N, C-alpha and C positions, 0 to 999 in steps of 0.2 A: 670386625669388632675385636677388641682386645679381651683378654681374660677378665680384667677389671670391669669392663663394660658388661660382660656376661654375668659376672657376680652381682653387679649393681642391679641389673635387670631382674635377676632371680630374687634378690632381696626386696625389690619394689613389688614384685608379684606376691611374694609371701606376706609382705606388710599389707597389701590391699586385701588379701584373703583374710588375714587376722582382723583387720578393721571391719570387714563385712561380717565376720563371725561375732565380733564383740557387739556390733549394732544389732544383730539378730538376737543375741542373748539378752541384751538390754530390753528389747521390745518384749521378749518372752517373759522376762522378769516383771516388767510393768503389768502385763496381762495377768500373771499369776498373783501379783499383789492385789490387783483389782478384784479378782475372783475370790481370793481369801477374805478380803473385806466384806464382800457380799455374803459369803458363807458365815462369817462371824456374826453379821447382823441378823441373818436368818436364824442362827442358833440362839442368839440372845432373845429374839422375838418368840421362838418356840418355847424357850425356858419360861419366859414371862407368861405365855399363854397357858402352859402347864401349871405354873404356880397359881394362876387365877382360877383355873379349873379345879385344882385341888382345894383351894380356899372356898370355892363355891360349893363343892361337894360337902365339905366339912360344916359349912354354915347352914346348909339345908336341913340337916338332921337336928340341929339345935333349935331351929325355928318351927319345926313341925310339932303339932300337938301330939300328946301321947296316944298310942293306939286305943281303941274303944274298950278293950278288956281291962284297962287300969281303972 
């Protein structure tokens, strides 16, 4: 093998490694985006539940009759 062949083989190995790394990172990025979407939905649902609970607590007091000592 000539020096050029050796260099070409080294560059091809490096390119294959870089290509594999990029594919792995792309998969990880996709998974992270999916998990982030699920977390954002869960947070939105929790906020909505909390607001509904707060609204329910506030409206209960207004609908209750006054205590007997009034």
